N, C-alpha and C positions, 0 to 999 in steps of 0.2 A: 109751380108744378109740384104735385104731391103724390107721386106714384107709390104703390104699395112696397113695403120692404120685402126682403127675401124671407120666405117662410121656412119652417122646419129646420132651423139651424140649431135649435136648443136641445132637442131630444131628451128633455126632462119632463117630469110631471108638471102640469100647470094647475092653477086653482080650479079651472073648469073640469079637470079630471076627478075632482074630489066631490063626494056626496056630503054637503055641508050641513044639511038640515039637522038641527038640534045638537050639532057637534061644537065642541070648544076649539076654536081656531086661533093659534098663536101667530100673529102677523108681525114679522120684523120689518119695521118701516124706518125711513130716514127722516126724522123730524129735527135734524141738527140745523135749526134755523137761527139767523142772526137776531140778537136782542140788543136794545139800547140800554142806557144806564138805569132806566126805570123798569127794566125787564119787559118792555113791550116788543112784540115781534115786528121787525122792520121789513121782512120779506117772507111771505108764506107760501112761495111757489112749491117748496118741497112737500108741504102738507097737501096742497091741492093736487100734486102729481100722484098721490096715492089714493085719492078719493074713488077712482073707478074700482079698485080692488076692495076697498072697505065697503063701498055701497053694494057691490056684488055679493059679498059675504053676508051683509045684513039682509039683502033681498032673498038670499037662499035660505034664510032662517038659522044662520050660524050664531054662536055666542062668540063675539069678536074680542080677542085680547090683543091689544097693540103694545109694542115695546120698541124703544129707540134709545139712542144715546144723544147727548147734547154737550158739546164742548169737551174739555179734558179735565174732569174733576179729580183725577188721580186716585181713584179707588175708594173715595169716601164721600159721604153726603156734603153737598155745598149748595146753599140756596140760590146762588147765582146761576147754577146750571139745572135748576128744577124744570121739569116738563109741565108744571102747573099752567104757565101761560099758553102752552100748546093745547092743553085740554080745553081751555076757554075758547080759543080760536076754532078748534075742531068741532066743538059743540055748535058754533055758529055756522060753520061750513056744511056740517051734516044735517043741521036743523033738527037735532035730537040730543037727548041727554048723553053725556059722556062721564062715566064714573072714573074719577082719578084716584089712584091708590098711591099712598106715600112711600111705597117700597115696590120691589119687583119680585121678591121671594119672601117666604116666611108664612106663619099661620094667618096673619091678617089678610094677605093676598089670597091664600087658599080659601079662606072663609068667604070672601067676596066673590071669587070665581065660582064656588059651589052654589051660590044663590042666583047666579045669572040665568036669565030667561033667553029664549031665542030672539035674536035681533038686538040684544043688549051690546053695548060697547064699553069696554074697560081700557083705560090707558094706564100702564104701569109707570112708576117713577124711573128716572134715568138709570139704565143698565150699568153705566160706568161708575155709579156710586158703590159698586162692588168690584174689588180687585179681580175676582174670578172672571169677569167679562173679558178684559183685554188679555188676561193670561190663559184664556181658553181652558179654564178649570172644569174638569169633567163633572165634578160634584155640583158645581153651580149650574152647568148646562142641564144636568139631570133634574135639578129643582125647577128650572124654567120649563122643561119638557113635561114635567108632572102636572102642569096646569092645563094641558091641552090634549086633544085627540089628533090634531093635524098641525103641521108647521108650514107657513107660507112666507117666503122671502120676497119682499118688494122693496128692498133697500139696496139698489144697485150701487149707490155711492160708497157703500162699505163692503161690497162683495169681494174686494181684494184683501180684506182683513181676515186673519184666522182667529176670530174671536168666538166666545162661547155661544152667543146668540146667532152667529153666522154659520159656523161649521160644527159646533158642539151639539146643538139640539137635534139636527138631522140624524144623528146616530141613534136617537131614541124614538123618533116619530116619522111617519110618512111625510116627505118634504117636497113642496111644490113651489113653482115660481108664480109670483103675482103678475098682474098685467103690465106694470111699469118695467119690472125686471125683464119680462119676455120681450117687450117692445125695444128696450135698450139692446138686447142681444141680437134681435132680428135686424135692426138698423145697422149697428156697428159691425157685427160679423158679416152681414150681407154686403156692406160697402167694401169691406176688405177682401172678401172671398170672391165676389161676383159683381163688381160695379158696372153700371151702365156707362159706356165710354162715349166721349172723352171724360176721364176722371181727373179732377184737379184737387190736389191737397194744398191747403194754405196752413203753414206752420209759423207760429210766432212765440212770444214769451221770451224770458230772459236767457235761457241756457240751451245750448246744443245738446248737452249731456242728457237732458230730460226727454229729448225727442229722437235720439239716435235709433232706438229700437223701433219706433214708428216708421222712420225713413227706410230702415232696412227691411221691415216687413211689407211695406207698400211698394218697394222698388219694382216688383214684377207686374203690378197691376195699374200703377199710376201713370198718367200721360204728361202731367205738368206738376211741378212743385214750386210754390211761391213762398219765399222765406222773408219774414219781417221780424220786428221786435229786436231785443238785444242779441238774440242768437245769430242774426245776420252778420254782425260785426266779427264774430269768430270766423265765419266763412270768408269774409272780405280780407281780414288780416291773414288768413291762411293762403290767400292768393298773392300775398306780398305787398298789400297796400297798407298805408297808415290810417288809423282810425281815431287818432287823438286819445281822449280819455274814455272812449266808449267801452261798454262792457265787453270783455273778451275772456274766454276760458283758455288760458295758455296751454293747458294739458290736452285740449281737444282740437288743436290746430291741425295735427296730422290726420285725425279721424275725420274732421270736417272736409278736408281736401280729398281724402280717399272716397268719401261718400259722394261728393260733388262729381268726381271723375267717373265713378261707377255708374251713377245715374245718367251721365252724359253718354257713356258707352252703350247703355241700354236704350238710348234714344229718347230719354225723358227730358223735356224742356225744363230747365232749372232757372228760375228768376230770383235775382237779388235786387234790393232797392237801388235805384239809380240816383236818387236824391234823398236827403233826410233833413229833419228839423234838428238843430243842435242848440245846446245851452251849456253854460258853464257850471250850473248847479240844477238840482231838481226842485228848487223853491218855486212855489206857484207864481211869484212875480219876476222870475228870472228873465233876462233878455234872451230872445231866441232869434236864430237866423235859419234860412233855408239854403243849403249848399249841395252841390253834387257829392255823392257818397265818397268819391275818391279825393275830395278836397276838404276834409275835416281838419281844421287847424289844431295845433297843439293846445291842450288845456280845455278843449271843448268836447262834448260827448253827444252822440246821437240819441235822441229821446223819442223819435217818431219817424215814420216814413214821410217823405215829402209829397207835394201835389203831383209831380210827374210820375212818381212810383204808384200813387193811388190810381192815376189814369191808366198806367201800364198794366197794373194788376186787374183793373176792371176790364180792359181789353182782352187780357188772357183768359178771363172767365166767360167771354161772349159765347163760345161754342161748347161750353161744358154741359155735360148731362148729369154728372155727379160731382158735388163739391163737398169736401170735408174740411172744416176749419177748426184748428185747435191752437189757441194762443194769440194774444193781442199784438198789434203792430208797433206799440210803443207804451209809454207810461200813461195810459189813457185815463187813469184816476185823476190826473191833473188836467184841468180844462185845456190849457195851452198846448198840451201834448196829445190830445185825444182825436184830432181831426182825421189822421190817417186810419186809425182803427174804425172810426165811424164811417168813413168813406168806403172801406172794405166791407163793413157790415151792410151798407146800402147796396153795394155791387152784388154781394152774395144774395141778398133778399130779392133783387131784381132779376137774377139769373133764371132762365127757364130750365131748371135742373132740380134733381133731388138734392136738397141742401141739409147737411148735418153739421151741427155746431156742438163741440165737446169741450169740457173744461170750465171750471167755475168762472174764471176771468172772462172768457169768451162769451159765456152765457150772460154775464152781467153787461158786457159791451153791447150785445145785440138788443138787450132790453133798454139800455140807456140811449141807444141810437133810435129806438122806437120802431124797430123792424121785426121784433120777435114773432109776430103773427104771420110773417111772410116766410119764415124758415120751416122746412119740412119737419125737422126733428131737432130738439135741443136736449142733449144728454144731461142727466142730473149728476153724473159722476165726474170726479177729478182724476185721482190716481187710478180708479177702476177703469175709466174710459181709456186712459193711456195704455194700461196693461192689456186691455182687450185689443186695442189698435196695434200693439206690439206682437199680437198673436199668442199671448200667454193665456193659460187657463186661470180663471179666477177661483179661489178656494170656495167662495160662497156658492158658485154655480156648480162646481164639481161635487159639492156635498149634497145636492138635491137628488131625489130619487129618480133613477133612470126610467124612461117611458118604456113599457114592454112593447115589443114588435107586434104589429097587428096579425 
């Protein structure tokens, strides 16, 4: 099922509101892609996600200036984090020439930008090769802004950062959202503010502390909460049960129990794993057992939900009309501990519901499970997704130009 997202939740200018013909358009994209030791791109989904915005700007006759970060080069040039491999891949994906510039500010960049013709595409070198990017230096933002007539943000994955290319440039240029950013806001804000019910949230990952804000923000709208991953053991321990060597956040026990009770009072059905896969170490060849969650022996740790839990969770999703999933069910990177996460991925994909997957690990899990084409929407953000689900305003979105009332 792929119903439309909730519209008109952004209330900011979008790229479609701009007259782009013959204009220089600075598009902040998220090309922070994984590279192998030979600097080959191993996953280009983030590049592909921005193609609708880039192609729209080209088709409208804009002079397209693309800028991104890659990795954490600590404010100085580092060949390991160059965007040169991205320029090569982008050239192939766009099927047109991409001019790669070895810096993002300075006379050389200005000179190349001044010679651009309508429809040209320039990719600037890594923004984080300059300290001014992460420090949100106004002078650096001004230099970037001087290259263009308009600013478009299509980098949702960094919209929670107060960096020069995210919140600095919009001080000097009309600033609009690209198609990817707009889509992220519509789906994520739409599901939080006005979900089609029953609404089921599946939360996993290592820590309760990372998801507290999400649970608190969703409590009024959610009908069921399914908890997996390492964070489940903090809830189980808080209820007074032993969990062996499983991951627990001791300082979150009271908070976990308070949230569980509050959700129960509101009539939210709260599911915890009933069985789990346990091991004595996280080594790929470690001996594993499947035990009821309340029978984890000393010296063993939970590393995945068990088959009974996978069936329970799949049953709980049967009547869902909206499903939000953030965080894997176990240490799915290791093959022996991946079955629970993949089973949930298949159950989510099979559900007749609007299905939204958020967070880098969960995104990877649905791709590895081979079901990504059956998910309604996969968010490209990690921290940005969580902040939005917590109901917080993202600096990168707040910085965009407000839409004038009709």
